[in-house]
C-alpha positions, -999 to 999 in steps of 0.1 A, spaced: -588 -198 -540 -587 -180 -507 -590 -144 -510 -572 -167 -532 -575 -201 -550 -561 -232 -535 -557 -265 -553 -567 -300 -555 -549 -325 -531 -516 -334 -547 -480 -340 -537 -453 -325 -559 -421 -333 -539 -414 -367 -524 -419 -363 -486 -435 -329 -487 -471 -319 -494 -472 -287 -513 -506 -287 -528 -526 -255 -521 -561 -247 -530 -571 -211 -538 -596 -193 -517 -616 -164 -528 -642 -148 -504 -639 -118 -480 -625 -125 -446 -649 -131 -418 -631 -135 -385 -656 -157 -367 -647 -186 -390 -616 -207 -381 -597 -199 -414 -563 -214 -417 -532 -191 -420 -503 -200 -443 -480 -182 -419 -489 -204 -389 -480 -240 -381 -510 -260 -368 -504 -282 -338 -520 -316 -342 -540 -331 -314 -524 -365 -305 -545 -394 -290 -538 -431 -289 -549 -452 -319 -581 -472 -312 -588 -454 -280 -620 -439 -267 -602 -405 -270 -596 -412 -307 -633 -420 -314 -644 -389 -295 -620 -367 -315 -631 -383 -347 -666 -374 -338 -658 -338 -331 -639 -335 -364 -665 -353 -386 -694 -332 -371 -674 -300 -375 -666 -308 -411 -701 -318 -421 -715 -287 -404 -692 -263 -422 -699 -280 -455 -737 -277 -448 -733 -240 -442 -708 -229 -468 -708 -252 -498 -715 -232 -529 -740 -256 -544 -771 -252 -523 -785 -285 -537 -752 -302 -530 -750 -313 -566 -781 -333 -563 -769 -353 -532 -790 -356 -500 -760 -344 -480 -776 -344 -446 -788 -380 -450 -757 -393 -466 -733 -377 -442 -753 -389 -413 -754 -425 -427 -716 -427 -429 -709 -410 -395 -708 -440 -372 -684 -460 -395 -662 -430 -400 -657 -422 -363 -650 -458 -355 -618 -457 -376 -588 -464 -353 -562 -441 -367 -559 -405 -380 -551 -417 -415 -580 -442 -416 -604 -416 -403 -595 -389 -427 -599 -416 -455 -634 -421 -444 -641 -384 -440 -629 -378 -475 -651 -406 -488 -680 -386 -475 -667 -353 -489 -662 -370 -523 -700 -375 -526 -702 -338 -535 -681 -344 -566 -661 -311 -559 -622 -314 -561 -620 -283 -539 -639 -298 -510 -616 -322 -491 -598 -327 -458 -561 -329 -450 -548 -348 -419 -533 -329 -390 -500 -345 -398 -501 -335 -435 -513 -300 -425 -484 -295 -403 -459 -309 -428 -473 -287 -456 -472 -254 -433 -436 -262 -422 -425 -269 -458 -435 -233 -466 -417 -216 -437 -385 -235 -429 -362 -263 -441 -379 -295 -442 -366 -331 -449 -367 -339 -485 -351 -361 -512 -351 -332 -537 -367 -344 -568 -401 -342 -585 -420 -367 -605 -451 -369 -627 -467 -395 -649 -452 -396 -684 -459 -422 -711 -477 -443 -684 -446 -442 -661 -437 -423 -630 -408 -402 -643 -383 -379 -625 -390 -343 -641 -368 -321 -620 -339 -323 -594 -331 -296 -568 -294 -286 -571 -274 -298 -540 -302 -319 -527 -299 -357 -519 -310 -369 -554 -287 -345 -570 -257 -357 -549 -267 -393 -556 -266 -389 -593 -303 -392 -601 -312 -378 -636 -343 -364 -651 -361 -390 -673 -353 -419 -649 -384 -440 -639 -391 -442 -602 -400 -478 -593 -399 -484 -555 -394 -464 -523 -381 -484 -493 -394 -516 -509 -429 -502 -517 -441 -492 -552 -434 -455 -559 -464 -432 -564 -471 -394 -563 -484 -398 -528 -454 -418 -515 -440 -405 -482 -406 -408 -466 -401 -434 -437 -394 -411 -407 -379 -440 -387 -351 -444 -414 -322 -422 -418 -315 -435 -452 -343 -439 -479 -337 -464 -506 -352 -457 -541 -350 -479 -571 -349 -461 -604 -346 -474 -640 -327 -453 -666 -334 -450 -703 -313 -481 -712 -333 -501 -688 -306 -503 -661 -319 -504 -626 -303 -481 -601 -308 -487 -563 -300 -454 -548 -296 -449 -510 -302 -412 -500 -298 -396 -465 -327 -371 -459 -315 -336 -455 -336 -305 -447 -339 -284 -478 -351 -248 -477 -386 -239 -488 -390 -242 -525 -400 -208 -540 -392 -213 -576 -365 -216 -603 -352 -188 -625 -326 -194 -652 -316 -175 -685 -311 -198 -715 -282 -193 -738 -307 -176 -763 -314 -149 -737 -349 -162 -726 -357 -162 -690 -376 -191 -676 -395 -187 -643 -411 -217 -626 -430 -218 -594 -456 -241 -580 -480 -220 -559 -493 -184 -555 -488 -171 -520 -469 -142 -501 -436 -160 -502 -437 -170 -540 -450 -134 -547 -420 -118 -530 -398 -142 -550 -416 -133 -583 -414 -96 -575 -376 -100 -571 -372 -118 -604 -392 -90 -622 -372 -64 -606 -340 -81 -620 -358 -82 -654 -362 -44 -653 -324 -40 -644 -313 -65 -671 -340 -72 -696 -341 -107 -712 -350 -114 -748 -383 -128 -736 -400 -146 -706 -414 -181 -703 -435 -188 -673 -437 -225 -664 -469 -234 -644 -470 -271 -649 -465 -279 -613 -484 -250 -601 -516 -259 -581 -530 -225 -573 -528 -201 -543 -543 -169 -532 -562 -150 -559 -548 -116 -547 -512 -130 -555 -524 -143 -588 -533 -107 -597 -501 -94 -583 -481 -116 -605 -502 -109 -635 -497 -71 -629 -461 -72 -639 -473 -79 -675 -501 -54 -681 -496 -16 -683 -533 -8 -674 -556 -25 -649 -568 -59 -663 -599 -79 -652 -586 -115 -644 -612 -130 -621 -649 -129 -615 -666 -142 -584 -702 -148 -574 -710 -131 -540 -744 -140 -527 -770 -123 -547 -746 -97 -561 -735 -99 -598 -700 -111 -604 -675 -84 -597 -640 -83 -613 -607 -86 -596 -583 -63 -615 -546 -61 -617 -528 -30 -603 -497 -23 -624 -464 -17 -605 -440 11 -615 -421 -11 -639 -441 -33 -661 -426 -59 -685 -442 -53 -721 -419 -75 -739 -429 -111 -752 -442 -137 -729 -454 -173 -731 -470 -195 -706 -466 -233 -702 -493 -253 -684 -499 -291 -680 -526 -314 -667 -514 -306 -630 -519 -269 -634 -548 -259 -613 -568 -231 -599 -547 -198 -597 -524 -213 -624 -554 -217 -646 -566 -181 -641 -531 -168 -648 -529 -187 -681 -565 -179 -691 -557 -142 -686 -529 -143 -710 -549 -163 -736 -579 -142 -733 -562 -108 -737 -538 -121 -764 -509 -111 -741 -490 -142 -749 -494 -178 -762 -501 -208 -740 -482 -241 -746 -485 -276 -731 -515 -297 -721 -551 -288 -710 -552 -277 -674 -569 -295 -646 -602 -275 -647 -604 -270 -610 -613 -234 -605 -638 -227 -577 -634 -202 -550 -628 -221 -518 -621 -216 -481 -597 -236 -458 -608 -241 -422 -590 -254 -393 -606 -286 -378 -607 -293 -341 -576 -318 -343 -554 -295 -363 -565 -309 -397 -576 -287 -426 -609 -286 -443 -613 -271 -478 -647 -261 -490 -658 -248 -524 -677 -216 -515 -682 -195 -546 -686 -202 -585 -659 -185 -604 -651 -172 -639 -621 -158 -657 -616 -122 -663 -634 -126 -696 -663 -143 -680 -655 -179 -691 -661 -208 -668 -630 -228 -661 -642 -253 -637 -645 -287 -653 -632 -272 -685 -597 -260 -679 -575 -240 -703 -568 -254 -736 -533 -245 -747 -529 -226 -780 -502 -251 -789 -506 -287 -773 -474 -305 -767 -470 -338 -749 -444 -349 -723 -419 -374 -736 -396 -394 -712 -370 -400 -739 -366 -363 -745 -363 -356 -707 -336 -381 -705 -317 -363 -732 -321 -330 -714 -347 -316 -738 -381 -300 -726 -402 -298 -757 -428 -274 -740 -401 -250 -728 -383 -251 -762 -415 -243 -781 -424 -215 -757 -389 -200 -760 -391 -200 -797 -424 -182 -797 -411 -154 -776 -379 -150 -797 -401 -147 -828 -427 -123 -812 -427 -85 -815 -406 -67 -790 -432 -46 -773 -469 -43 -766 -489 -13 -777 -486 15 -751 -521 11 -739 -518 -26 -734 -542 -54 -742 -581 -55 -735 -582 -32 -704 
């Protein structure tokens, strides 16, 4: 989390990296912290050149130095960090390309066993920043592993996949002749991308799609026929906070019968923005996060209720991709009894982290503080276990049914209309 909580490396949309790890600590301007509102400029050098090796050395040494100084486990999890990082240095800086070098750098960082401590290439870092700020090339569909298969789970209206007739529940097999995966990227040298899908009847569909710039994804909001409002978004940050605030203002003007918040693809974000989103549901200040700061005891982050607070029924949906801030959000509802949680156990990736700009324009994320929920529970390595476990099913998706959302909607429809005036567990 970064004065918030960013997330584990992960690709949600094909062709755009949107993972974000939440960062918690106070701001110290002498550190090269990254800024979500700025687009980094990668340093470009020739592959296999002396300049490439020199740049690799600068980046590797900077990353190792920052981890040495800032990593929250001072024993580095039992790893002899100085010796191990030094032993791998020569082989890492000899890698001839940006991608290969960052692969070697992450192999070194992986020794720490912390999913928040990792590095993102300058190219990926720039793509991610652009995807948050302006339209970027995209095919407009999301995937996840369901029943051991890579299944299309959502499609952006008006995007290439939607216009090409791709449907939720289809299995994604190949992209431009290569096996499809959650880390697949688009071919920048091709105007048309070819994706092979298989539908529920086993029929193969070879779909050619022209990549078009799609606006930054902020979230989805829709009212079901039963009057339940479903809100879905995949990170906590200034842009999604403004979007969420707008949705909640609409709720005040035209109240739904209940609200379901879908965090299955949410990988975290700024801890302050997690609190601002939570504040819409608690009439009084509510502790939601506790962070270790040096030798000081854990201090709580508390919500600050806005003028209008939704006191009606709410349910949360999480999945195995829900991380960091999404886990904090769900844990707060569960610990206070504010609303039930449905779905699958979350990732268990909740450590306060910081993101730093590397000399080549890449990004280094470092776990810097241990972290607990508002009630003092450890979530790192544990996750949030839903009150009602529900599995993904590809056949249901193909039929247009989302069992997790259906169960959550049924719960809010059956819940009491209002909270007590003083709210839960202040």
